[in-house]
C-alpha positions in Angstrom: -17.5 34.7 5.1 -16.5 31.8 7.1 -13.5 29.8 6.0 -13.4 27.0 8.6 -15.3 25.6 11.4 -19.0 25.0 11.5 -19.6 27.0 8.3 -17.9 26.1 5.1 -15.4 28.6 3.7 -16.8 32.1 3.8 -19.1 34.4 5.7 -19.9 38.0 4.8 -21.9 40.8 6.4 -22.2 44.6 6.9 -23.6 45.7 10.3 -23.5 49.4 11.2 -22.9 48.9 15.0 -23.5 52.0 17.2 -25.4 53.7 14.4 -28.5 55.2 16.0 -30.0 56.7 12.8 -29.8 53.4 10.9 -32.7 52.0 13.0 -34.9 54.7 11.5 -33.3 54.9 8.0 -33.7 51.2 7.4 -36.7 50.6 9.6 -34.8 48.1 11.8 -36.9 46.4 14.5 -34.9 47.7 17.4 -36.0 50.3 20.0 -32.4 51.6 20.6 -28.7 51.2 19.7 -28.0 49.0 22.7 -30.7 46.5 21.8 -29.6 46.5 18.1 -25.9 46.0 19.1 -26.7 43.1 21.5 -28.9 41.4 18.9 -26.4 41.8 16.1 -23.6 40.4 18.4 -25.8 37.4 19.3 -26.7 36.7 15.7 -23.0 37.0 14.6 -21.8 34.6 17.3 -24.6 32.1 16.6 -23.2 31.8 13.0 -19.5 32.4 13.4 -17.1 30.3 15.5 -13.8 31.3 17.1 -11.7 29.9 14.2 -14.1 30.9 11.3 -13.1 33.6 8.9 -15.5 36.4 8.4 -15.4 39.3 5.9 -17.1 42.5 6.9 -18.0 44.4 3.8 -17.7 47.9 5.1 -19.6 50.2 7.4 -18.8 48.1 10.5 -19.8 50.8 13.0 -19.3 54.1 14.7 -17.6 55.3 17.9 -15.7 53.2 20.3 -15.9 49.7 18.7 -13.3 48.0 20.9 -15.9 46.4 23.3 -18.0 45.2 20.3 -15.0 43.8 18.5 -13.9 41.9 21.6 -17.3 40.2 21.8 -17.3 38.9 18.2 -16.1 35.5 17.4 -14.0 34.6 14.3 -11.0 35.9 12.4 -12.3 39.2 11.1 -11.3 40.8 7.8 -12.5 44.3 6.9 -13.4 45.5 3.4 -13.4 49.2 4.0 -16.7 51.0 3.5 -17.8 54.6 3.3 -18.2 55.0 7.1 -15.2 53.1 8.4 -13.2 56.1 9.8 -13.9 54.9 13.4 -13.4 51.3 12.5 -10.0 51.9 11.1 -8.8 53.1 14.5 -9.2 49.5 15.6 -7.6 48.0 12.5 -5.4 45.8 14.8 -8.6 43.9 15.6 -8.8 42.7 12.0 -6.7 40.1 10.3 -6.6 42.4 7.3 -8.2 45.5 5.8 -8.5 46.3 2.1 -10.7 48.2 -0.4 -11.6 45.1 -2.3 -10.8 41.4 -2.1 -10.8 38.6 -4.7 -11.2 35.0 -3.4 -11.4 31.6 -4.9 -13.3 29.1 -2.8 -14.0 25.6 -4.1 -13.2 26.8 -7.6 -15.7 29.7 -7.3 -14.3 33.2 -8.1 -15.7 35.8 -5.6 -15.2 39.6 -5.5 -15.8 41.4 -2.2 -16.4 45.1 -2.2 -18.4 47.5 0.0 -19.9 49.0 -3.2 -22.0 47.3 -5.8 -20.4 47.0 -9.2 -22.1 46.4 -12.6 -19.0 44.4 -13.7 -16.3 42.9 -11.5 -13.3 40.7 -12.0 -14.3 37.6 -14.1 -18.0 38.7 -14.1 -18.2 37.8 -17.8 -17.2 34.2 -16.6 -20.1 34.2 -14.1 -18.1 34.9 -11.0 -19.8 36.1 -7.8 -19.9 39.7 -6.4 -20.8 40.3 -2.8 -21.3 43.9 -1.6 -22.9 46.0 1.2 -23.6 49.8 1.2 -27.1 49.9 -0.3 -29.1 48.5 2.7 -30.9 46.0 0.5 -32.3 48.7 -1.7 -30.4 48.0 -4.9 -31.5 45.0 -7.0 -28.8 42.5 -7.8 -27.4 42.0 -11.2 -26.7 38.4 -12.2 -24.6 36.7 -9.5 -24.3 39.6 -7.2 -25.8 39.9 -3.7 -26.0 42.6 -0.9 -24.8 40.9 2.2 -25.8 43.6 4.6 -27.9 42.6 7.6 -30.9 44.6 6.4 -31.7 42.0 3.8 -30.3 38.9 5.5 -32.1 38.4 8.8 -29.6 40.5 10.6 -26.9 37.8 10.5 -23.8 36.8 8.4 -24.2 34.5 5.4 -22.1 31.4 5.0 -20.6 30.3 1.8 -23.1 27.4 1.6 -26.0 30.0 1.8 -24.3 32.2 -0.8 -24.0 29.2 -3.1 -27.7 28.5 -2.8 -28.6 32.1 -3.4 -26.4 32.2 -6.5 -27.9 29.0 -7.9 -31.2 30.8 -8.1 -29.8 33.9 -9.9 -29.5 34.3 -13.6 -26.1 34.3 -15.3 -24.2 37.6 -15.2 -24.8 39.8 -18.3 -21.7 39.6 -20.5 -20.9 43.3 -21.0 -17.7 42.7 -22.8 -17.8 44.3 -26.2 -18.9 41.7 -28.8 -15.8 42.6 -30.9 -13.6 41.4 -28.0 -15.5 38.1 -27.9 -14.7 37.4 -31.6 -10.9 37.6 -31.1 
C-alpha cells in the first residue's frame, strides 16, 4: 500500500518471487522464473515510487532475494506469510515485519494479514480487510480483498484502487452476537 508519492496512502501486494512452481499452480502467463521476476519487478516499479510505502502481504519469495529487493522501489513493509522463511533472512530490507497490521488511512480502518479472516478488527463497523495467501481462489466476504498478484493484473494496488473496489462490495456481515448488540 502506498502512503505517499504518486499513489495515495497505501499499496498492497503478494508476489511469490523465485517460485518456479507458482507459474504452473496459478497458471501464470510466464515461461520461466526469470521472465516472471522481471515482469513483476517492472510492474511493481511502474506503480511504486522511491518514497511510497508498500505493504507486502506475505509470501514475498524464495531463495536469494537480495537482488530482487534492491531493484524494488518504495519503503517496504512485510506482513509475514506462510512461505517467508527465506524472506525473513532479508528483514533488514524491510521497514518493518509483523504478523498483522492495523492502519487508519483517511478515516478508513484497514486490517492487513496474509491470511483471509471471516471477521477482523472492526469488521462489524464495516472496516476493510486485505489479505493474500489464497491466489485469488477464495471469494471475498464483505469489504475484504485478496491483494495477491494473481487476481490484480500482477501489480500492487493503491489505496485509491482499494477504495473503488470496496465501494462496490456489500457491507460486512455483522457476526457479533445479537445479544451483544442489544447492550
